[in-house]
matplotlib code that plots the C-alpha trace (Angstrom):
import matplotlib.pyplot as plt

x = [0.0, 2.8, 4.3, 0.9, 0.4, 3.8, 3.6, -0.1, -0.8, -3.4, -6.4, -6.0, -9.4, -8.2, -5.5, -7.8, -8.9, -5.3, -4.3, -7.1, -6.1, -2.5, -3.6, -5.6, -2.6, -0.2, -2.7, -3.3, 0.5, 1.2, -1.4, 0.7, 4.1, 5.2, 7.5, 11.0, 11.2, 7.6, 8.3, 10.1, 7.4, 4.7, 6.4, 7.1, 3.5, 2.4, 4.7, 3.4, -0.2, 0.5, 2.2, -0.7, -3.1, -1.1, -0.9, -4.7, -5.4, -3.4, -5.5, -8.3, -11.2, -12.8, -16.1, -14.7, -13.4, -16.8, -17.0, -13.6, -14.7, -15.6, -12.0, -10.9, -7.7, -5.5, -5.1, -1.6, -2.4, 0.5, 0.2, 0.3, 3.6, 5.2, 3.8, 5.3, 8.7, 8.7, 8.0, 10.8, 13.2, 12.2, 12.8, 16.2, 17.1, 15.8, 18.0, 21.0, 20.4, 20.2, 23.4, 25.4, 27.9, 26.3, 28.2, 27.5, 23.8, 23.5, 25.3, 23.1, 20.0, 20.8, 22.0, 19.4, 16.3, 16.6, 18.3, 20.7, 23.6, 27.0, 28.4, 25.6, 25.9, 29.6, 29.0, 26.3, 28.6, 31.8, 33.7, 35.1, 33.1, 35.6, 34.6, 30.9, 31.6, 33.4, 30.7, 28.0, 29.9, 30.4, 26.9, 25.3, 27.6, 26.6, 22.9, 23.3, 25.2, 22.4, 19.7, 21.5, 24.1, 27.9, 27.8, 28.9, 31.7, 34.6, 35.3, 38.7, 38.4, 40.3, 38.0, 34.9, 36.2, 37.0, 33.4, 33.6, 36.9, 36.7, 38.4, 36.1, 38.0, 37.4, 37.5, 39.2]
y = [0.0, 2.4, 1.9, 2.7, 5.8, 7.1, 6.3, 7.1, 10.7, 11.3, 10.1, 8.6, 7.0, 4.7, 3.0, 0.2, -0.5, -0.5, -2.9, -5.3, -5.1, -5.9, -8.9, -10.2, -9.8, -11.5, -14.3, -14.9, -14.9, -17.2, -19.7, -20.0, -20.1, -19.4, -16.3, -16.8, -13.5, -12.8, -9.4, -8.0, -9.6, -7.8, -4.4, -4.9, -5.8, -2.7, -0.5, -1.9, -1.4, 2.3, 2.8, 1.3, 3.6, 6.7, 5.8, 5.2, 8.5, 10.3, 9.0, 11.3, 9.7, 11.4, 11.5, 13.6, 16.2, 16.7, 19.1, 19.8, 22.9, 24.6, 24.3, 27.0, 25.2, 26.7, 24.3, 24.3, 24.0, 24.3, 27.6, 27.7, 29.5, 26.9, 24.1, 25.8, 26.3, 22.6, 21.5, 23.7, 22.3, 18.8, 19.5, 20.9, 17.8, 15.5, 17.2, 17.2, 13.6, 12.6, 14.5, 12.6, 10.0, 6.6, 5.1, 8.1, 8.0, 4.3, 4.8, 7.7, 5.9, 2.6, 4.3, 7.1, 5.9, 2.1, 2.6, -0.4, -0.9, 0.4, -3.1, -4.4, -1.5, -2.1, -5.8, -5.0, -2.5, -4.6, -1.8, -1.2, 0.4, 3.3, 3.9, 3.9, 6.5, 8.6, 8.3, 9.1, 12.1, 13.5, 12.7, 14.3, 17.3, 17.8, 17.5, 20.1, 22.4, 22.1, 22.9, 25.5, 26.9, 26.5, 28.1, 24.8, 24.2, 22.9, 19.8, 19.8, 20.0, 16.7, 14.8, 16.0, 14.5, 11.1, 10.0, 10.9, 9.3, 6.1, 3.0, 0.4, -2.6, -4.6, -3.2, 0.1]
z = [0.0, 0.8, -2.7, -4.3, -2.1, -3.0, -6.6, -7.4, -6.5, -9.2, -7.4, -3.9, -4.1, -6.8, -4.7, -3.4, -7.0, -8.1, -5.3, -6.3, -10.0, -9.0, -7.0, -9.9, -12.3, -9.8, -9.2, -12.9, -13.6, -10.7, -12.0, -15.1, -13.5, -9.9, -9.8, -8.5, -6.5, -5.4, -3.9, -6.9, -9.2, -7.2, -7.4, -11.1, -11.7, -9.8, -11.8, -15.1, -14.0, -13.0, -16.3, -18.2, -16.3, -17.0, -20.7, -20.9, -19.2, -21.9, -24.7, -25.7, -27.5, -30.5, -28.8, -25.9, -28.3, -29.9, -32.7, -34.1, -35.9, -32.6, -31.4, -33.8, -34.8, -37.4, -40.3, -41.7, -45.4, -47.8, -49.7, -53.5, -53.3, -51.1, -53.3, -56.4, -54.6, -53.6, -57.2, -58.5, -55.9, -56.9, -60.6, -59.7, -57.7, -60.4, -63.1, -60.7, -59.9, -63.6, -64.3, -61.6, -63.0, -63.2, -60.2, -58.0, -59.0, -58.2, -54.9, -53.8, -54.9, -53.1, -49.9, -49.6, -51.3, -51.0, -47.6, -48.2, -45.9, -47.2, -47.3, -49.5, -51.9, -52.2, -52.9, -55.5, -57.3, -56.9, -55.2, -51.7, -48.9, -49.0, -52.7, -51.7, -49.0, -51.6, -54.3, -51.7, -50.4, -54.0, -55.1, -52.0, -52.4, -56.0, -55.1, -52.3, -54.7, -57.2, -54.7, -52.5, -54.9, -54.4, -50.9, -49.4, -51.9, -49.9, -51.9, -53.6, -57.4, -58.0, -55.6, -57.4, -60.6, -59.0, -59.4, -63.1, -63.8, -61.8, -63.1, -64.7, -63.5, -60.3, -56.8, -56.1]

ax = plt.figure().add_subplot(projection="3d")
ax.plot(x, y, z, "-o")
ax.set_aspect("equal")
plt.show()
């Protein structure tokens, strides 16, 4: 009882109900298998019950909300301007993605879209994981440059060409 009084301060009148519910849970669990440490099992069961109760109290049913229009909520619709900007950005990214060298494009697609692990991408493309890192870095940098301009351009010139000039034989 002391544990419940200390832990459940929301409504002290519910403590007796909580205790009964804990006893029921312990009894049902003990009918299946006897707990090794009864006291810790009892307190764990109580803690789980309190957590369940708190979780249930947080849920608000649709019926209790009533008429949603009467709440005067501001609906965050996407403005036509924002939609147009988003479409333009998507077109820019699509063009930039299509202009990536084939290996960079494949790497970016498999890692970022298909969300494949780096090891698997390396195995599929027949290159080392280090090359995958390099292709991904260069590809993402070129996409960022296309979208945001060259304001983030800190990639050395020779590194940017590595993706274009990669060797066609075996692992690198």
